[in-house]
C-alpha positions as CSV (number, residue, x, y, z in Angstrom):
1,M,0.1,-63.8,-65.8
2,E,1.2,-60.9,-68.8
3,Q,4.2,-61.9,-71.0
4,I,7.8,-60.2,-70.5
5,P,8.7,-57.3,-72.4
6,P,10.9,-58.2,-75.1
7,N,13.5,-55.3,-74.3
8,L,13.5,-56.3,-70.5
9,D,17.4,-56.7,-70.7
10,K,17.6,-52.9,-71.9
11,I,15.5,-51.9,-69.1
12,I,17.4,-54.0,-66.2
13,Q,20.7,-52.3,-67.8
14,E,18.8,-48.7,-67.2
15,A,18.1,-49.6,-63.8
16,E,21.9,-50.7,-63.3
17,Q,23.3,-47.3,-64.3
18,G,20.7,-45.6,-61.9
19,E,17.7,-45.2,-64.5
20,T,14.4,-45.3,-62.2
21,I,12.0,-47.0,-64.7
22,Q,7.8,-46.4,-63.4
23,I,5.6,-48.6,-64.8
24,T,2.2,-47.5,-65.2
25,Q,-0.9,-49.8,-66.7
26,Q,-4.1,-47.6,-67.6
27,G,-2.3,-44.4,-66.5
28,K,-1.9,-45.2,-63.4
29,Q,1.7,-45.5,-61.5
30,T,1.8,-49.5,-59.8
31,A,5.6,-50.2,-59.7
32,V,9.0,-49.3,-59.8
33,I,12.3,-50.4,-60.9
34,L,15.7,-49.5,-59.5
35,S,19.0,-50.8,-59.4
36,H,19.9,-53.0,-56.6
37,A,22.1,-50.4,-55.0
38,E,18.9,-47.7,-54.7
39,Y,16.9,-50.3,-53.5
40,E,19.7,-50.8,-50.6
41,K,19.7,-47.4,-49.7
42,L,15.9,-47.1,-49.3
43,L,16.5,-49.9,-46.7
44,K,18.7,-48.2,-44.9
45,K,17.4,-47.1,-41.3
46,T,17.9,-43.4,-40.9
47,P,19.0,-42.6,-37.1
48,N,17.3,-40.7,-34.9
49,F,18.7,-37.6,-33.2
50,W,20.5,-38.9,-30.3
51,E,22.0,-41.9,-32.9
52,S,23.1,-39.1,-34.6
53,V,24.6,-37.2,-31.6
54,E,26.3,-40.3,-30.6
55,R,27.8,-41.4,-34.0
56,F,28.9,-37.4,-34.0
57,R,30.6,-38.2,-30.7
58,Q,32.8,-41.2,-32.2
59,E,33.6,-39.6,-35.0
60,Y,35.0,-36.5,-33.6
61,D,37.1,-35.6,-30.5
62,I,35.4,-32.3,-29.1
63,E,37.8,-32.3,-26.6
64,A,40.8,-32.0,-29.1
65,A,39.2,-29.1,-30.5
66,D,39.7,-27.0,-27.4
67,I,36.5,-25.1,-28.0
68,N,35.2,-23.2,-24.8
69,P,31.5,-23.8,-25.0
70,D,30.6,-21.0,-22.1
71,E,32.4,-18.8,-24.4
72,I,30.8,-19.6,-27.4
73,F,26.7,-19.3,-25.9
74,A,28.1,-16.7,-24.0
75,S,25.9,-13.8,-25.9
76,G,23.3,-16.6,-27.1
77,R,20.8,-16.5,-24.5
78,D,19.2,-13.7,-21.9
79,K,20.0,-15.4,-17.9
80,S,18.2,-12.7,-16.4
81,S,14.9,-13.7,-14.3
82,E,13.0,-11.1,-15.6
83,R,11.8,-10.9,-19.1
84,K,9.5,-8.1,-20.1
85,V,6.5,-9.8,-22.5
86,I,4.2,-7.5,-24.5
87,F,1.1,-9.3,-25.9
């Protein structure tokens, strides 16, 4: 077991202030010291697309915005049944 570095308190303070400390052994990165807040951010699960849509629907009342989707997206897509395709 290796000895605790004499400047460990300083390293911990730097991590608490948001500094990320990389530890290397023989020139190879082996570990990282970071604040608990940063660690918690890494642990949080990123929501998938559908979870994000559901959260958006809960946060914003779309009906209250008085938006007509047919009007907004009317020019966005060609609704004709035949389209000429050139290869």
